[in-house]
C-alpha positions in Angstrom: -26.9 -28.3 9.5 -24.2 -30.4 8.0 -21.8 -32.1 10.4 -18.1 -31.5 10.2 -17.6 -35.1 9.2 -19.4 -34.4 5.9 -17.8 -31.0 5.3 -14.2 -32.1 5.6 -14.3 -34.8 2.9 -16.2 -32.5 0.5 -13.6 -29.8 0.8 -10.5 -32.0 0.8 -11.5 -34.6 -1.8 -11.9 -32.3 -4.9 -8.5 -30.7 -4.1 -6.8 -34.1 -3.8 -8.6 -35.4 -6.9 -7.6 -32.3 -8.9 -3.9 -32.7 -7.9 -3.9 -36.4 -8.7 -5.9 -36.3 -12.0 -6.3 -32.8 -13.4 -9.1 -32.6 -16.0 -9.3 -29.1 -17.7 -12.3 -30.3 -19.7 -14.4 -31.1 -16.7 -13.2 -28.3 -14.4 -12.1 -25.2 -16.4 -12.9 -22.9 -13.6 -10.4 -24.5 -11.2 -7.7 -24.6 -13.9 -8.2 -20.9 -14.6 -8.1 -20.1 -10.9 -4.9 -22.0 -10.4 -3.3 -20.3 -13.4 -4.3 -16.9 -11.9 -2.7 -17.9 -8.6 0.4 -19.2 -10.2 0.8 -16.1 -12.5 0.5 -13.8 -9.4 2.4 -16.0 -6.9 5.3 -17.0 -9.2 6.5 -13.5 -10.1 6.2 -12.5 -6.4 8.5 -15.4 -5.4 10.7 -15.5 -8.5 11.2 -12.1 -10.1 13.1 -13.8 -13.0 9.8 -15.5 -14.0 8.6 -12.2 -15.4 11.6 -11.9 -17.7 11.2 -15.5 -18.9 7.5 -15.1 -19.6 6.3 -17.6 -17.0 
């Protein structure tokens, strides 16, 4: 079993690294996932986003 000390860095580091240096070429899956979340979350929070096309 992995200890929590090793699990926390593994789950937090990719997220921080992605925010600091996004690389669509290396991680297209995460980019597509973020685009899906943004496309669903933005219209819910900002109805005007649908009219603008964002």
